[in-house]
Biopython code that builds the backbone (N, CA, C, O; Angstrom):
import numpy as np
from Bio.PDB.StructureBuilder import StructureBuilder

atoms = [
    (1, "MET", "N", (0.817, -12.139, 16.193)),
    (1, "MET", "CA", (2.191, -10.756, 16.077)),
    (1, "MET", "C", (3.145, -11.322, 15.600)),
    (1, "MET", "O", (3.461, -11.244, 14.412)),
    (2, "LYS", "N", (3.765, -12.001, 16.499)),
    (2, "LYS", "CA", (4.820, -12.808, 16.274)),
    (2, "LYS", "C", (5.205, -13.420, 14.983)),
    (2, "LYS", "O", (6.264, -13.278, 14.372)),
    (3, "ALA", "N", (4.113, -14.162, 14.657)),
    (3, "ALA", "CA", (4.282, -14.625, 13.204)),
    (3, "ALA", "C", (4.226, -13.750, 12.049)),
    (3, "ALA", "O", (4.829, -13.997, 11.005)),
    (4, "TYR", "N", (3.524, -12.760, 12.231)),
    (4, "TYR", "CA", (3.783, -11.360, 11.602)),
    (4, "TYR", "C", (5.156, -10.794, 11.306)),
    (4, "TYR", "O", (5.669, -10.587, 10.206)),
    (5, "LEU", "N", (5.694, -10.564, 12.644)),
    (5, "LEU", "CA", (7.144, -9.952, 12.821)),
    (5, "LEU", "C", (7.895, -11.073, 12.260)),
    (5, "LEU", "O", (9.006, -10.593, 12.037)),
    (6, "GLU", "N", (7.906, -12.396, 11.882)),
    (6, "GLU", "CA", (8.457, -13.243, 11.712)),
    (6, "GLU", "C", (8.392, -13.229, 9.751)),
    (6, "GLU", "O", (9.318, -13.342, 8.947)),
    (7, "LYS", "N", (7.586, -13.129, 9.626)),
    (7, "LYS", "CA", (7.483, -12.855, 8.119)),
    (7, "LYS", "C", (8.046, -11.489, 7.553)),
    (7, "LYS", "O", (8.775, -11.384, 6.567)),
    (8, "LEU", "N", (7.612, -10.532, 8.299)),
    (8, "LEU", "CA", (8.075, -9.299, 8.009)),
    (8, "LEU", "C", (9.798, -9.502, 7.880)),
    (8, "LEU", "O", (10.363, -9.155, 6.843)),
    (9, "LYS", "N", (10.604, -10.125, 9.091)),
    (9, "LYS", "CA", (12.069, -10.356, 9.023)),
    (9, "LYS", "C", (12.506, -11.091, 7.765)),
    (9, "LYS", "O", (13.546, -10.934, 7.125)),
    (10, "ALA", "N", (11.391, -12.013, 7.520)),
    (10, "ALA", "CA", (11.968, -12.825, 6.189)),
    (10, "ALA", "C", (12.072, -12.005, 4.957)),
    (10, "ALA", "O", (12.886, -12.103, 4.039)),
    (11, "TYR", "N", (11.146, -11.225, 5.108)),
    (11, "TYR", "CA", (10.768, -10.256, 3.681)),
    (11, "TYR", "C", (11.927, -9.364, 3.589)),
    (11, "TYR", "O", (12.617, -9.281, 2.572)),
    (12, "VAL", "N", (12.137, -8.683, 4.686)),
    (12, "VAL", "CA", (13.320, -7.566, 4.714)),
    (12, "VAL", "C", (14.756, -8.287, 4.485)),
    (12, "VAL", "O", (15.688, -7.668, 3.971)),
    (13, "GLU", "N", (14.872, -9.657, 4.909)),
    (13, "GLU", "CA", (16.345, -10.267, 4.434)),
    (13, "GLU", "C", (16.126, -10.292, 2.680)),
    (13, "GLU", "O", (16.935, -9.798, 1.895)),
    (14, "ILE", "N", (14.850, -10.982, 2.289)),
    (14, "ILE", "CA", (15.083, -11.261, 0.705)),
    (14, "ILE", "C", (15.044, -9.547, -0.051)),
    (14, "ILE", "O", (15.899, -9.152, -0.843)),
    (15, "HIS", "N", (13.889, -8.747, 0.410)),
    (15, "HIS", "CA", (13.854, -7.493, -0.370)),
    (15, "HIS", "C", (14.720, -6.418, 1.067)),
    (15, "HIS", "O", (14.109, -6.338, 2.133)),
    (16, "PRO", "N", (15.802, -5.844, 0.953)),
    (16, "PRO", "CA", (16.377, -5.043, 2.060)),
    (16, "PRO", "C", (15.655, -3.742, 1.845)),
    (16, "PRO", "O", (15.066, -3.487, 0.794)),
    (17, "ILE", "N", (15.730, -2.809, 3.024)),
    (17, "ILE", "CA", (14.841, -1.612, 2.630)),
    (17, "ILE", "C", (16.044, -0.815, 1.885)),
    (17, "ILE", "O", (17.216, -0.932, 2.242)),
    (18, "GLN", "N", (15.642, -0.034, 0.863)),
    (18, "GLN", "CA", (16.743, 0.738, 0.248)),
    (18, "GLN", "C", (16.420, 2.157, 0.604)),
    (18, "GLN", "O", (15.387, 2.792, 0.392)),
    (19, "PHE", "N", (17.538, 2.514, 1.193)),
    (19, "PHE", "CA", (17.609, 3.977, 1.604)),
    (19, "PHE", "C", (18.426, 4.868, 0.334)),
    (19, "PHE", "O", (19.639, 4.983, 0.161)),
    (20, "ASP", "N", (17.281, 5.448, -0.475)),
    (20, "ASP", "CA", (17.853, 6.298, -1.237)),
    (20, "ASP", "C", (17.410, 7.512, -1.598)),
    (20, "ASP", "O", (16.699, 7.934, -0.686)),
    (21, "ASP", "N", (17.494, 8.419, -2.640)),
    (21, "ASP", "CA", (17.030, 9.709, -2.603)),
    (21, "ASP", "C", (15.527, 9.904, -3.248)),
    (21, "ASP", "O", (14.877, 10.949, -3.242)),
    (22, "ASP", "N", (15.104, 8.525, -3.853)),
    (22, "ASP", "CA", (14.016, 8.516, -4.270)),
    (22, "ASP", "C", (12.985, 8.249, -3.632)),
    (22, "ASP", "O", (11.875, 8.350, -4.154)),
    (23, "CYS", "N", (13.182, 7.818, -2.250)),
    (23, "CYS", "CA", (12.057, 7.504, -1.305)),
    (23, "CYS", "C", (12.148, 8.276, -0.003)),
    (23, "CYS", "O", (13.148, 8.247, 0.714)),
    (24, "ASP", "N", (11.063, 8.958, 0.260)),
    (24, "ASP", "CA", (11.040, 9.863, 1.500)),
    (24, "ASP", "C", (11.170, 8.992, 2.600)),
    (24, "ASP", "O", (12.032, 9.194, 3.455)),
    (25, "PHE", "N", (10.273, 7.896, 2.661)),
    (25, "PHE", "CA", (10.153, 7.068, 3.928)),
    (25, "PHE", "C", (10.391, 5.472, 3.606)),
    (25, "PHE", "O", (9.499, 4.639, 3.442)),
    (26, "PRO", "N", (11.898, 5.235, 3.552)),
    (26, "PRO", "CA", (12.200, 3.810, 2.964)),
    (26, "PRO", "C", (11.821, 2.844, 4.121)),
    (26, "PRO", "O", (11.836, 1.664, 3.770)),
    (27, "ALA", "N", (11.499, 3.060, 5.367)),
    (27, "ALA", "CA", (11.291, 1.683, 6.252)),
    (27, "ALA", "C", (9.694, 1.720, 6.196)),
    (27, "ALA", "O", (9.028, 0.689, 6.100)),
    (28, "LEU", "N", (9.109, 3.077, 6.267)),
    (28, "LEU", "CA", (7.560, 2.925, 6.209)),
    (28, "LEU", "C", (7.074, 2.285, 4.601)),
    (28, "LEU", "O", (6.034, 1.648, 4.429)),
    (29, "ASP", "N", (7.887, 2.554, 3.711)),
    (29, "ASP", "CA", (7.807, 2.087, 2.522)),
    (29, "ASP", "C", (7.701, 0.628, 2.161)),
    (29, "ASP", "O", (6.932, 0.051, 1.393)),
    (30, "SER", "N", (8.670, 0.196, 2.913)),
    (30, "SER", "CA", (8.870, -1.154, 2.884)),
    (30, "SER", "C", (8.130, -2.334, 3.748)),
    (30, "SER", "O", (8.081, -3.553, 3.582)),
    (31, "LEU", "N", (7.605, -1.507, 4.688)),
    (31, "LEU", "CA", (6.478, -2.189, 5.763)),
    (31, "LEU", "C", (5.315, -2.057, 4.939)),
    (31, "LEU", "O", (4.483, -2.964, 4.984)),
    (32, "TYR", "N", (5.135, -1.125, 4.234)),
    (32, "TYR", "CA", (3.768, -0.994, 3.206)),
    (32, "TYR", "C", (3.676, -2.259, 2.136)),
    (32, "TYR", "O", (2.652, -2.826, 1.756)),
    (33, "TRP", "N", (5.093, -2.541, 1.750)),
    (33, "TRP", "CA", (5.261, -3.428, 0.297)),
    (33, "TRP", "C", (4.844, -4.825, 1.111)),
    (33, "TRP", "O", (3.986, -5.587, 0.666)),
    (34, "HIS", "N", (5.520, -5.050, 2.294)),
    (34, "HIS", "CA", (5.187, -6.262, 2.630)),
    (34, "HIS", "C", (3.677, -6.664, 3.478)),
    (34, "HIS", "O", (3.222, -7.796, 3.643)),
    (35, "TYR", "N", (3.218, -5.643, 3.838)),
    (35, "TYR", "CA", (1.790, -5.742, 4.449)),
    (35, "TYR", "C", (0.786, -6.031, 2.991)),
    (35, "TYR", "O", (-0.082, -6.890, 2.837)),
    (36, "SER", "N", (1.204, -5.112, 2.155)),
    (36, "SER", "CA", (0.068, -5.441, 0.846)),
    (36, "SER", "C", (0.161, -6.514, 0.350)),
    (36, "SER", "O", (-0.900, -7.016, -0.021)),
    (37, "GLU", "N", (1.488, -7.331, 0.129)),
    (37, "GLU", "CA", (1.733, -8.676, 0.019)),
    (37, "GLU", "C", (1.191, -9.520, 0.838)),
    (37, "GLU", "O", (1.029, -10.613, 0.297)),
    (38, "CYS", "N", (0.820, -9.474, 1.978)),
    (38, "CYS", "CA", (0.516, -10.560, 3.179)),
    (38, "CYS", "C", (-1.108, -10.443, 3.184)),
    (38, "CYS", "O", (-1.884, -11.345, 3.501)),
    (39, "HIS", "N", (-1.455, -9.089, 2.747)),
    (39, "HIS", "CA", (-3.140, -9.218, 3.075)),
    (39, "HIS", "C", (-3.895, -8.643, 2.184)),
    (39, "HIS", "O", (-3.340, -7.892, 1.382)),
    (40, "ASN", "N", (-5.311, -8.843, 2.103)),
    (40, "ASN", "CA", (-5.843, -9.003, 0.910)),
    (40, "ASN", "C", (-6.589, -7.351, 1.332)),
    (40, "ASN", "O", (-7.131, -7.022, 2.387)),
    (41, "MET", "N", (-6.388, -6.626, 0.211)),
    (41, "MET", "CA", (-6.540, -4.982, 0.293)),
    (41, "MET", "C", (-7.922, -4.861, -0.472)),
    (41, "MET", "O", (-8.301, -3.718, -0.727)),
    (42, "SER", "N", (-8.795, -6.042, -0.905)),
    (42, "SER", "CA", (-10.122, -5.510, -1.495)),
    (42, "SER", "C", (-11.199, -5.637, -0.702)),
    (42, "SER", "O", (-11.197, -6.309, 0.330)),
    (43, "ASN", "N", (-12.189, -4.989, -1.149)),
    (43, "ASN", "CA", (-13.636, -5.548, -0.304)),
    (43, "ASN", "C", (-14.660, -5.523, -1.325)),
    (43, "ASN", "O", (-14.306, -5.309, -2.485)),
    (44, "GLU", "N", (-16.049, -5.738, -1.018)),
    (44, "GLU", "CA", (-17.081, -5.438, -2.268)),
    (44, "GLU", "C", (-17.057, -4.348, -2.960)),
    (44, "GLU", "O", (-17.330, -4.532, -4.146)),
    (45, "LYS", "N", (-16.836, -3.296, -2.668)),
    (45, "LYS", "CA", (-16.601, -2.033, -3.505)),
    (45, "LYS", "C", (-15.671, -1.950, -4.554)),
    (45, "LYS", "O", (-15.892, -1.456, -5.660)),
    (46, "THR", "N", (-14.392, -2.565, -4.076)),
    (46, "THR", "CA", (-13.412, -2.642, -4.950)),
    (46, "THR", "C", (-13.393, -3.939, -5.903)),
    (46, "THR", "O", (-12.838, -4.140, -6.983)),
    (47, "LYS", "N", (-14.051, -4.582, -5.250)),
    (47, "LYS", "CA", (-14.297, -5.876, -6.403)),
    (47, "LYS", "C", (-15.279, -5.445, -7.346)),
    (47, "LYS", "O", (-15.147, -5.764, -8.528)),
    (48, "GLN", "N", (-16.237, -4.767, -6.968)),
    (48, "GLN", "CA", (-17.376, -4.236, -8.131)),
    (48, "GLN", "C", (-16.426, -3.014, -9.157)),
    (48, "GLN", "O", (-16.314, -2.983, -10.383)),
    (49, "ALA", "N", (-15.961, -2.281, -8.327)),
    (49, "ALA", "CA", (-15.488, -1.340, -9.328)),
    (49, "ALA", "C", (-14.351, -1.750, -10.188)),
    (49, "ALA", "O", (-13.950, -1.062, -11.127)),
    (50, "SER", "N", (-13.805, -2.978, -9.815)),
    (50, "SER", "CA", (-12.805, -3.656, -10.632)),
    (50, "SER", "C", (-13.544, -4.631, -12.019)),
    (50, "SER", "O", (-13.111, -4.832, -13.154)),
    (51, "ALA", "N", (-14.905, -5.125, -11.293)),
    (51, "ALA", "CA", (-15.556, -5.495, -12.419)),
    (51, "ALA", "C", (-15.975, -4.682, -13.406)),
    (51, "ALA", "O", (-15.913, -5.014, -14.590)),
    (52, "ASN", "N", (-16.550, -3.268, -12.898)),
    (52, "ASN", "CA", (-17.050, -2.462, -13.504)),
    (52, "ASN", "C", (-15.886, -1.810, -14.783)),
    (52, "ASN", "O", (-16.185, -1.595, -15.958)),
    (53, "LEU", "N", (-14.551, -1.595, -14.147)),
    (53, "LEU", "CA", (-13.346, -1.394, -15.223)),
    (53, "LEU", "C", (-13.232, -2.652, -16.224)),
    (53, "LEU", "O", (-13.551, -2.424, -17.391)),
    (54, "ASN", "N", (-12.925, -3.604, -15.983)),
    (54, "ASN", "CA", (-12.925, -4.783, -16.861)),
    (54, "ASN", "C", (-14.107, -4.986, -17.779)),
    (54, "ASN", "O", (-14.002, -5.761, -18.729)),
    (55, "ALA", "N", (-15.161, -4.368, -17.558)),
    (55, "ALA", "CA", (-16.279, -4.461, -18.380)),
    (55, "ALA", "C", (-15.841, -3.117, -19.493)),
    (55, "ALA", "O", (-15.661, -3.328, -20.692)),
    (56, "CYS", "N", (-15.736, -1.977, -18.972)),
    (56, "CYS", "CA", (-15.022, -1.080, -19.930)),
    (56, "CYS", "C", (-14.084, -1.353, -20.843)),
    (56, "CYS", "O", (-14.116, -1.021, -22.028)),
    (57, "LEU", "N", (-13.004, -2.136, -20.130)),
    (57, "LEU", "CA", (-11.764, -2.252, -20.789)),
    (57, "LEU", "C", (-12.032, -3.507, -21.754)),
    (57, "LEU", "O", (-11.039, -3.831, -22.404)),
    (58, "GLU", "N", (-13.026, -4.167, -21.941)),
    (58, "GLU", "CA", (-13.270, -5.201, -22.879)),
    (58, "GLU", "C", (-13.567, -4.634, -24.104)),
    (58, "GLU", "O", (-13.285, -5.241, -25.137)),
    (59, "GLU", "N", (-14.225, -3.294, -24.131)),
    (59, "GLU", "CA", (-14.534, -2.530, -25.340)),
    (59, "GLU", "C", (-13.361, -2.078, -26.073)),
    (59, "GLU", "O", (-13.488, -1.525, -27.166)),
    (60, "LEU", "N", (-12.146, -2.295, -25.498)),
    (60, "LEU", "CA", (-11.050, -1.418, -25.963)),
    (60, "LEU", "C", (-10.179, -2.977, -27.118)),
    (60, "LEU", "O", (-10.512, -4.157, -27.232)),
    (61, "SER", "N", (-9.107, -2.229, -27.708)),
    (61, "SER", "CA", (-8.129, -3.070, -28.229)),
    (61, "SER", "C", (-7.798, -3.880, -27.324)),
    (61, "SER", "O", (-8.499, -3.922, -26.313)),
    (62, "LEU", "N", (-6.654, -4.730, -27.445)),
    (62, "LEU", "CA", (-5.853, -5.560, -26.491)),
    (62, "LEU", "C", (-4.653, -4.810, -26.222)),
    (62, "LEU", "O", (-4.063, -4.866, -25.143)),
    (63, "LYS", "N", (-4.295, -4.117, -27.190)),
    (63, "LYS", "CA", (-3.230, -3.109, -26.579)),
    (63, "LYS", "C", (-3.771, -1.972, -25.614)),
    (63, "LYS", "O", (-3.337, -1.729, -24.488)),
    (64, "ASP", "N", (-4.760, -1.352, -26.247)),
    (64, "ASP", "CA", (-5.216, -0.294, -25.375)),
    (64, "ASP", "C", (-5.693, -0.756, -23.942)),
    (64, "ASP", "O", (-5.474, -0.089, -22.931)),
    (65, "ASN", "N", (-6.372, -1.970, -23.951)),
    (65, "ASN", "CA", (-6.971, -2.305, -22.919)),
    (65, "ASN", "C", (-5.361, -2.838, -21.800)),
    (65, "ASN", "O", (-5.374, -2.654, -20.583)),
    (66, "ASP", "N", (-4.607, -3.230, -22.251)),
    (66, "ASP", "CA", (-3.033, -3.307, -21.467)),
    (66, "ASP", "C", (-2.603, -2.132, -20.962)),
    (66, "ASP", "O", (-2.286, -2.049, -19.775)),
    (67, "ARG", "N", (-2.529, -0.853, -21.984)),
    (67, "ARG", "CA", (-2.225, 0.177, -21.716)),
    (67, "ARG", "C", (-2.714, 0.789, -20.589)),
    (67, "ARG", "O", (-2.087, 1.384, -19.713)),
    (68, "VAL", "N", (-4.182, 0.538, -20.718)),
    (68, "VAL", "CA", (-5.118, 1.394, -19.669)),
    (68, "VAL", "C", (-5.096, 0.874, -18.327)),
    (68, "VAL", "O", (-5.045, 1.540, -17.293)),
    (69, "PHE", "N", (-5.138, -0.376, -18.442)),
    (69, "PHE", "CA", (-5.307, -1.340, -16.979)),
    (69, "PHE", "C", (-3.857, -1.067, -16.304)),
    (69, "PHE", "O", (-3.924, -0.806, -15.103)),
    (70, "PHE", "N", (-2.655, -1.081, -16.828)),
    (70, "PHE", "CA", (-1.471, -0.784, -16.217)),
    (70, "PHE", "C", (-1.356, 0.657, -15.676)),
    (70, "PHE", "O", (-0.683, 0.854, -14.664)),
    (71, "LEU", "N", (-1.956, 1.631, -16.277)),
    (71, "LEU", "CA", (-1.970, 2.877, -15.904)),
    (71, "LEU", "C", (-2.842, 3.197, -14.886)),
    (71, "LEU", "O", (-2.410, 4.081, -14.146)),
    (72, "VAL", "N", (-4.351, 2.595, -14.505)),
    (72, "VAL", "CA", (-4.960, 2.404, -13.786)),
    (72, "VAL", "C", (-4.692, 1.635, -12.691)),
    (72, "VAL", "O", (-5.275, 1.928, -11.647)),
    (73, "GLY", "N", (-3.788, 0.536, -12.708)),
    (73, "GLY", "CA", (-3.529, -0.149, -11.676)),
    (73, "GLY", "C", (-2.213, 0.330, -10.781)),
    (73, "GLY", "O", (-2.017, 0.017, -9.607)),
    (74, "ALA", "N", (-1.329, 1.190, -11.634)),
    (74, "ALA", "CA", (-0.077, 2.013, -11.346)),
    (74, "ALA", "C", (-0.757, 3.229, -10.128)),
    (74, "ALA", "O", (-0.268, 3.441, -9.018)),
    (75, "LEU", "N", (-1.885, 3.847, -10.663)),
    (75, "LEU", "CA", (-2.512, 4.849, -9.999)),
    (75, "LEU", "C", (-3.115, 4.628, -8.650)),
    (75, "LEU", "O", (-3.108, 5.351, -7.653)),
    (76, "CYS", "N", (-3.662, 3.398, -8.873)),
    (76, "CYS", "CA", (-4.408, 2.806, -7.801)),
    (76, "CYS", "C", (-3.477, 2.400, -6.685)),
    (76, "CYS", "O", (-3.742, 2.744, -5.533)),
    (77, "ALA", "N", (-2.328, 1.638, -6.979)),
    (77, "ALA", "CA", (-1.373, 1.369, -6.130)),
    (77, "ALA", "C", (-0.882, 2.178, -5.574)),
    (77, "ALA", "O", (-0.567, 2.021, -4.394)),
    (78, "GLU", "N", (-0.637, 3.380, -6.277)),
    (78, "GLU", "CA", (0.049, 4.565, -5.484)),
    (78, "GLU", "C", (-0.487, 5.512, -4.573)),
    (78, "GLU", "O", (0.077, 6.304, -3.817)),
    (79, "HIS", "N", (-2.024, 5.210, -4.851)),
    (79, "HIS", "CA", (-2.881, 5.836, -3.989)),
    (79, "HIS", "C", (-3.107, 5.101, -2.451)),
    (79, "HIS", "O", (-3.162, 5.640, -1.346)),
    (80, "GLU", "N", (-3.223, 3.548, -2.857)),
    (80, "GLU", "CA", (-3.216, 2.707, -1.670)),
    (80, "GLU", "C", (-1.680, 3.153, -0.938)),
    (80, "GLU", "O", (-1.882, 3.383, 0.254)),
    (81, "ARG", "N", (-0.714, 3.275, -1.183)),
    (81, "ARG", "CA", (0.324, 3.279, -0.614)),
    (81, "ARG", "C", (0.439, 4.607, 0.242)),
    (81, "ARG", "O", (0.777, 4.613, 1.426)),
    (82, "ILE", "N", (0.155, 5.594, -0.410)),
    (82, "ILE", "CA", (0.021, 6.974, 0.247)),
    (82, "ILE", "C", (-0.805, 7.053, 1.447)),
    (82, "ILE", "O", (-0.527, 7.697, 2.459)),
    (83, "ALA", "N", (-2.045, 6.204, 1.208)),
    (83, "ALA", "CA", (-3.111, 6.139, 2.198)),
    (83, "ALA", "C", (-2.541, 5.164, 3.541)),
    (83, "ALA", "O", (-2.978, 5.224, 4.691)),
    (84, "PHE", "N", (-1.523, 4.327, 3.072)),
    (84, "PHE", "CA", (-1.144, 3.472, 4.245)),
    (84, "PHE", "C", (-0.038, 4.077, 5.127)),
    (84, "PHE", "O", (0.142, 3.915, 6.334)),
    (85, "LEU", "N", (0.662, 4.812, 4.245)),
    (85, "LEU", "CA", (1.872, 5.541, 4.845)),
    (85, "LEU", "C", (1.093, 6.996, 6.011)),
    (85, "LEU", "O", (1.218, 7.305, 7.196)),
    (86, "ALA", "N", (0.473, 7.418, 5.078)),
    (86, "ALA", "CA", (-0.453, 8.345, 6.154)),
    (86, "ALA", "C", (-1.025, 8.200, 7.222)),
    (86, "ALA", "O", (-1.036, 9.020, 8.140)),
    (87, "GLY", "N", (-1.680, 6.891, 7.195)),
    (87, "GLY", "CA", (-2.070, 6.270, 8.425)),
    (87, "GLY", "C", (-1.111, 6.003, 9.348)),
    (87, "GLY", "O", (-1.149, 6.519, 10.465)),
    (88, "LEU", "N", (-0.264, 5.264, 9.010)),
    (88, "LEU", "CA", (0.634, 5.054, 10.162)),
    (88, "LEU", "C", (0.938, 6.417, 10.865)),
    (88, "LEU", "O", (0.713, 6.573, 12.065)),
    (89, "GLN", "N", (1.462, 7.402, 10.064)),
    (89, "GLN", "CA", (1.926, 8.814, 10.416)),
    (89, "GLN", "C", (0.821, 9.272, 11.218)),
    (89, "GLN", "O", (1.142, 9.700, 12.327)),
    (90, "LEU", "N", (-0.400, 9.285, 10.927)),
    (90, "LEU", "CA", (-1.535, 9.838, 11.577)),
    (90, "LEU", "C", (-1.602, 8.799, 12.901)),
    (90, "LEU", "O", (-1.962, 9.237, 13.994)),
    (91, "GLY", "N", (-1.264, 7.535, 12.736)),
    (91, "GLY", "CA", (-1.426, 6.788, 14.396)),
    (91, "GLY", "C", (-0.217, 7.393, 15.034)),
    (91, "GLY", "O", (-0.472, 7.756, 16.182)),
    (92, "ALA", "N", (1.078, 7.631, 14.647)),
    (92, "ALA", "CA", (1.787, 7.941, 15.550)),
    (92, "ALA", "C", (1.743, 9.260, 16.118)),
    (92, "ALA", "O", (2.137, 9.468, 17.266)),
    (93, "GLN", "N", (1.234, 10.264, 15.290)),
    (93, "GLN", "CA", (1.157, 11.629, 15.470)),
    (93, "GLN", "C", (-0.169, 11.511, 16.928)),
    (93, "GLN", "O", (-0.199, 12.227, 17.929)),
    (94, "LEU", "N", (-0.817, 10.743, 16.682)),
    (94, "LEU", "CA", (-2.161, 10.479, 18.054)),
    (94, "LEU", "C", (-1.672, 10.009, 19.046)),
    (94, "LEU", "O", (-2.260, 10.201, 20.110)),
    (95, "ILE", "N", (-0.621, 9.353, 19.031)),
    (95, "ILE", "CA", (0.308, 8.446, 20.002)),
    (95, "ILE", "C", (0.813, 9.684, 20.941)),
    (95, "ILE", "O", (0.489, 9.772, 22.126)),
    (96, "LEU", "N", (1.696, 10.685, 20.230)),
    (96, "LEU", "CA", (2.434, 11.762, 20.580)),
    (96, "LEU", "C", (1.301, 12.456, 21.313)),
    (96, "LEU", "O", (1.388, 12.742, 22.507)),
    (97, "GLU", "N", (0.417, 12.674, 20.694)),
    (97, "GLU", "CA", (-0.628, 13.845, 21.426)),
    (97, "GLU", "C", (-0.917, 13.337, 22.375)),
    (97, "GLU", "O", (-0.533, 13.923, 23.387)),
    (98, "LEU", "N", (-1.673, 12.097, 22.573)),
    (98, "LEU", "CA", (-2.108, 11.196, 23.621)),
    (98, "LEU", "C", (-1.188, 11.453, 24.943)),
    (98, "LEU", "O", (-1.590, 11.896, 26.019)),
    (99, "LEU", "N", (0.187, 11.055, 24.594)),
    (99, "LEU", "CA", (1.046, 11.158, 25.688)),
    (99, "LEU", "C", (1.351, 12.579, 25.937)),
    (99, "LEU", "O", (1.572, 12.606, 27.148)),
    (100, "GLN", "N", (1.450, 13.435, 25.608)),
    (100, "GLN", "CA", (1.587, 14.920, 25.648)),
    (100, "GLN", "C", (0.498, 15.336, 26.598)),
    (100, "GLN", "O", (0.592, 16.286, 27.375)),
    (101, "GLN", "N", (-0.641, 14.471, 26.456)),
    (101, "GLN", "CA", (-1.894, 15.057, 27.398)),
    (101, "GLN", "C", (-1.722, 14.547, 28.924)),
    (101, "GLN", "O", (-2.023, 15.140, 29.961)),
    (102, "THR", "N", (-1.161, 13.297, 28.751)),
    (102, "THR", "CA", (-0.963, 12.359, 30.079)),
    (102, "THR", "C", (0.139, 12.782, 30.956)),
    (102, "THR", "O", (0.156, 12.611, 32.175)),
    (103, "ASP", "N", (1.421, 13.569, 29.978)),
    (103, "ASP", "CA", (2.344, 14.320, 30.624)),
    (103, "ASP", "C", (1.891, 15.622, 31.389)),
    (103, "ASP", "O", (2.514, 16.066, 32.354)),
    (104, "ALA", "N", (0.867, 16.136, 30.926)),
    (104, "ALA", "CA", (0.730, 17.701, 31.295)),
    (104, "ALA", "C", (0.036, 17.766, 32.873)),
    (104, "ALA", "O", (-0.182, 18.853, 33.408)),
]
sb = StructureBuilder()
sb.init_structure("model")
sb.init_model(0)
sb.init_chain("A")
sb.init_seg("    ")
for serial, (resi, resn, name, xyz) in enumerate(atoms, 1):
    if name == "N":
        sb.init_residue(resn, " ", resi, " ")
    sb.init_atom(name, np.array(xyz, "f"), 0.0, 1.0, " ", f" {name:<3s}", serial, name[0])
structure = sb.get_structure()
């Protein structure tokens, strides 16, 4: 964990957290981007889905292939980011509820 926290600290120094109006959860978002850069986010299902997508894309012209690949990649990345943030929020909510039960 210490090594991961050191990597996160170095990442935030290079990519400071942006507190702007376009980002609802700037610290969580920064944590997500660091996590996704440092961890493999695929498994056999995603590898197979990627192979299936690439097979379909090969049927398109290079211009259309690039356009569709970019759109699909952006959509997948956004779904991945949303799921990561929701998982952290769910974990935090679970901890709060468990603490409330122990206080009662």
